[in-house]
C-alpha positions in Angstrom: 2.9 -7.0 -14.6 6.7 -7.8 -14.0 8.6 -7.0 -11.1 11.6 -7.6 -9.1 10.5 -7.9 -5.9 9.1 -10.9 -4.0 6.8 -9.7 -1.7 3.6 -8.4 -3.3 0.8 -8.8 -1.2 -2.9 -8.4 -3.5 -5.4 -6.8 -1.1 -8.4 -4.8 -1.4 -7.7 -0.7 -1.0 -10.1 0.0 2.1 -9.0 4.3 3.2 -8.1 6.8 1.2 -6.6 9.5 2.5 -5.2 12.4 0.3 -3.8 15.6 2.0 -1.5 18.8 0.6 1.0 17.0 -0.1 0.3 12.5 0.1 -1.9 10.4 0.8 -2.1 7.1 3.3 -3.8 4.6 1.5 -5.4 1.6 3.7 -4.9 -2.5 1.7 -6.9 -4.9 3.4 -5.1 -8.2 2.7 -5.7 -12.3 3.6 -6.3 -13.0 7.3 -7.9 -10.2 7.5 -5.3 -7.4 7.9 -4.3 -4.4 7.3 -1.3 -2.5 5.5 -0.5 0.8 5.6 1.7 3.0 3.0 2.0 6.7 2.4 2.8 7.5 -1.6 2.5 10.9 -3.2 -1.0 12.7 -3.4 0.5 13.0 -8.0 0.5 9.2 -7.3 -3.2 8.4 -6.1 -4.3 10.9 -8.6 -1.9 9.2 -12.4 -3.3 5.5 -10.8 -6.6 6.9 -9.5 -6.5 4.8 -6.7 -9.8 4.2 -4.7 -11.7 3.2 -1.7 -13.0 -0.5 -2.7 -10.6 -1.5 -5.7 -7.8 -4.5 -6.0 -4.6 -3.5 -5.6 -1.0 -4.7 -4.6 0.6 -4.3 -2.2 4.9 -4.6 -2.7 7.1 -4.4 -0.7 10.9 -4.1 -1.9 13.3 -3.8 1.1 17.0 -4.4 2.0 16.0 -4.9 5.5 13.2 -5.6 8.1 13.8 -4.3 12.1 12.3 -5.9 15.4 12.1 -4.9 18.2 11.5 -5.7 21.9 10.7 -4.4 24.6 
């Protein structure tokens, strides 16, 4: 697979919560940290995403916001 995004992080799916329209996928990555992604229910079904499998969290963004209280 080739992709233009520079931030592709390998991890393991630790939780899949499928709702009526969207699904929340929790991906454990190094250190350990967790990335949470919200994708469509249809995407979960098409990709056959299940807990325990290896995936990549691909982050493509034109900006990052930082806030300090």
